[in-house]
C-alpha positions as CSV (number, residue, x, y, z in Angstrom):
1,X,0.1,0.0,-0.1
2,X,2.8,2.5,0.7
3,X,3.9,2.0,-2.6
4,X,0.6,3.4,-4.2
5,X,0.4,6.2,-1.8
6,X,3.8,7.2,-3.1
7,X,2.5,7.5,-6.7
8,X,1.5,10.5,-8.5
9,X,0.0,8.4,-11.4
10,X,-0.2,4.7,-12.1
11,X,0.3,3.5,-15.6
12,X,-0.4,0.2,-17.2
13,X,0.8,-0.4,-20.7
14,X,-0.1,-3.8,-21.2
15,X,-0.8,-5.5,-24.7
16,X,-2.7,-8.3,-23.0
17,X,-4.5,-8.7,-19.5
18,X,-7.2,-10.5,-18.1
19,X,-8.8,-8.7,-15.0
20,X,-5.9,-6.4,-14.2
21,X,-6.1,-6.4,-10.4
22,X,-3.3,-3.7,-10.2
23,X,-5.6,-1.3,-11.8
24,X,-8.5,-2.3,-9.1
25,X,-5.7,-1.6,-6.3
26,X,-4.7,1.7,-7.6
27,X,-8.4,2.9,-7.9
28,X,-9.3,1.4,-4.4
29,X,-6.0,3.4,-3.2
30,X,-7.2,6.8,-5.3
31,X,-4.2,6.5,-7.5
32,X,-4.7,8.4,-10.9
33,X,-4.8,5.6,-13.7
34,X,-4.0,5.6,-17.4
35,X,-4.0,2.1,-18.9
36,X,-4.4,0.2,-22.1
37,X,-7.8,-1.0,-23.4
38,X,-6.9,-4.4,-23.1
39,X,-8.8,-7.4,-21.4
40,X,-11.3,-6.0,-18.8
41,X,-9.4,-2.9,-18.1
42,X,-12.2,-0.9,-19.7
43,X,-14.9,-2.6,-17.4
44,X,-13.2,-1.6,-14.5
45,X,-12.0,2.2,-15.5
46,X,-14.2,4.1,-17.5
47,X,-12.2,6.4,-19.5
48,X,-12.4,10.2,-18.3
49,X,-14.2,9.5,-15.2
50,X,-12.0,6.8,-13.2
51,X,-8.7,7.4,-15.5
52,X,-7.6,7.3,-18.9
53,X,-7.8,4.2,-21.1
54,X,-5.8,4.5,-24.4
55,X,-5.5,1.7,-27.2
56,X,-2.8,-0.7,-26.8
57,X,0.2,-0.6,-29.0
58,X,0.7,3.0,-29.6
59,X,3.2,4.7,-27.4
60,X,2.6,8.2,-28.7
61,X,-1.1,8.2,-27.5
62,X,0.0,6.4,-24.2
63,X,2.5,9.4,-23.7
64,X,-0.1,12.1,-24.8
65,X,-2.3,10.7,-22.1
66,X,0.1,10.6,-19.5
67,X,1.8,14.2,-19.9
68,X,-0.9,16.5,-18.8
69,X,-1.6,14.4,-16.0
70,X,2.3,14.3,-14.9
71,X,2.2,18.2,-15.4
72,X,-1.2,19.2,-13.3
73,X,-1.9,18.1,-10.0
74,X,-5.2,19.3,-10.2
75,X,-6.2,17.1,-13.2
76,X,-4.8,14.2,-11.5
77,X,-7.4,14.7,-8.6
């Protein structure tokens, strides 16, 4: 738990997932989430509500979702 509390942002960049427990853990500990749209991630985390969901396999799109959150603490909240 201490690990998640030390994070400003949790990023899951997987190409494959089942039900990503780590996303559930991040959400439960109120750590902002950016995750790829694989497995059951979209069912857990609604894009723009609980975090950001991006297509897998596109590092530029992932970086574009991360950058504004890294730069703006109010957005992360």
